[in-house]
N, C-alpha and C positions, 0 to 999 in steps of 0.2 A: 504493499499499498504506498510506502513512505515513495517507493520507484514511479508508484503513477504520480503521488502530489509532485515530486520535480518535474516530472514528463508535463502536468499540466503547466504548468510556470513556464516551463523552454515552449509549448504548442503558443503559451499565449502570449509570449516576445514573439516566437514568428509572425503570430497573426499580427501584432502592434507593429512589424518590420514592413508585412505587407500594405495592412492599411497606409502606414505612412509613402510607401511606394504611391499608393493611388493619389493619394492628399497632398503630394508635396508639388504636380502636375497643375492642381487648381491654384496654390500660391504662384507657381513661376505664371501662370496665366495674369492673376490678378497683377504681378506686378508689371506686367507686358502694360499691360494697359496704363500704368504709369508713366511711362518712356513713351514722350509725344513724338513722331515725327517731323526733323525741321521740315516747315514747308520751302520745296524749294522755289527760287523767284528768278525770271528772265535778270540777265545782266545785261547793261547796258550799253550798247555799241558806239564807241567812240568813232568821231571821223578816220581813223587810221585803220581801222576796221577791227582794231583788238578789243576786246571787253575788260569793261571797268569793274570786274570783279573782287566787290572787298573779300578779303580772307573770313574766310567761317569763322560764326563766335564761338569761344572755348566753351567746350561742353560745362555744365553746370554741375557742381558738385553734387547737386543731390540725383541727378539724372546718374551720375557716373557711379555714386553707392547703388540707387538701383538695380544698374545694370550689373552690378558687382556682386547684388545680390543672388539676381537671375542666374548670373554663372555657377555661383557656387550652390545654389539650389538643382543646378541642373548637373553640375558633378555628383553631387549628392546621390541624387536619381539616379544616376548612372551606375553609382557604387551599390546603389541597392537593389537593382534589377539583376546585378552579377549574383546577386545572392539568393537569388532563384526561391524568392521568400512563399509565395503564392504555392508553388508546389509544396515546398518544404510542410506549410503550415495545415495543407489539407493532408497531406499524408500523416503528420504528427496525428493531429485530429480525427483521422480514422481509426491510426493505431489505439489511440487513448480511447477512444470508442468501444474498439470490437474489446482489448482486455481490458477496460473498466467496467463492463456491464458484465464480461465474463468471469471477473474477481466478487462484482457485488452479487451475486447470482451465487457462483460459489461460496462464497463466504459465508450467507445465510445457507445452504445447503450441509457445509461443514459442520456450522451448529446444529443445526437439525437432525443429521444423523448421530452427532456422537453423544445430543444430550436427548432429541427425542422433542425439543420442542425450541422455538424462540423465543429471544427474550426482549421483549420490547421495548426500546431505550432509547436516549439520545444517538447512541450510533447506529441503528438499525435505520431510524426515522430520518438520520441525516445521510447514511450512504444510498436508502431507498430516494431521495432529495437528489442526490448528487447524481444517478443515475436518469433519473427522469431529466436532470437539464440536460446531463448529455446528449440524448435522444432530441430533445425542445431545441437544442442548439443547433446539430446534425441537420433536421428537419428544415430549418432555415437559409441551410446553402444551396440549393435551387433560384429562390428567389435571391440570395447574394447575389449571384451568376450573372443575372439576369438585371444587376446594378440596381436592386431595390435598399433606398439606403434606410427606411425602417427597420427592415430584415436587418442589416447590419448591425446598427444599432442594439436591437433587439438582442443579438448573438452575442454583444460585447456583453450586454446586462446581465444575462443569464448565465455566462462566464465567469463575470466578476463574482456573481451568489454562489454560483459552482466551487468558485478558490475560497470563499470564507465560510462554507457548509465542510470543505476539507478542511481547514485549517481547525472549525470546531472539532472535525471527529477524529484529530491525532490524539487529544489526550483520552479521549472514550475508548478508543481503540488502544490504547497503551494499557490502560486500564482493566480491559478485557485482557489482555497477555498475560497481565499481572494473574487475576483471576486463574486463567489457563496452568499458570506455572504452579500455582498453589494447589490446586486441587486433582493436580496430575502425578502420579506414582510413578516415581523414576525408579529402574531398574537399580 
């Protein structure tokens, strides 16, 4: 279970990085709107046929700062794209869902086979809640793939709640392990 908790955090990190890949382009587009293209004026022609083209005005520090930020974000996005976070997050989530449900159901079956009953309490209810949240978060993936931002935000919220339940489940699971050791006859 400890491995699943750490893997849950890893999957969350990968998801956060994938979200950053998607949202950084929006930031770049907003900054590009701030950069105004200078209007081109026709150069006056002199009697000798040459033009009296004045030197272009130096770029303002504000525009240069915006352009520098655009460049920085573009480079950051290129680096993030190299990380393949979308695929890695999808794979981590799939593995987490599969092993998590297996462990959740297996834990309940193990208890029932050993004792002939389940013990209702915080650990059992939190584990059931975590399993349901994994399924609900995974069910949102098709809508997210179609660009539904509400589904993305709900996916994040469900998984944040999942991590909170998982954190709460750690001490209750440790208490159960201690009770199992207490009532086990060792050879």
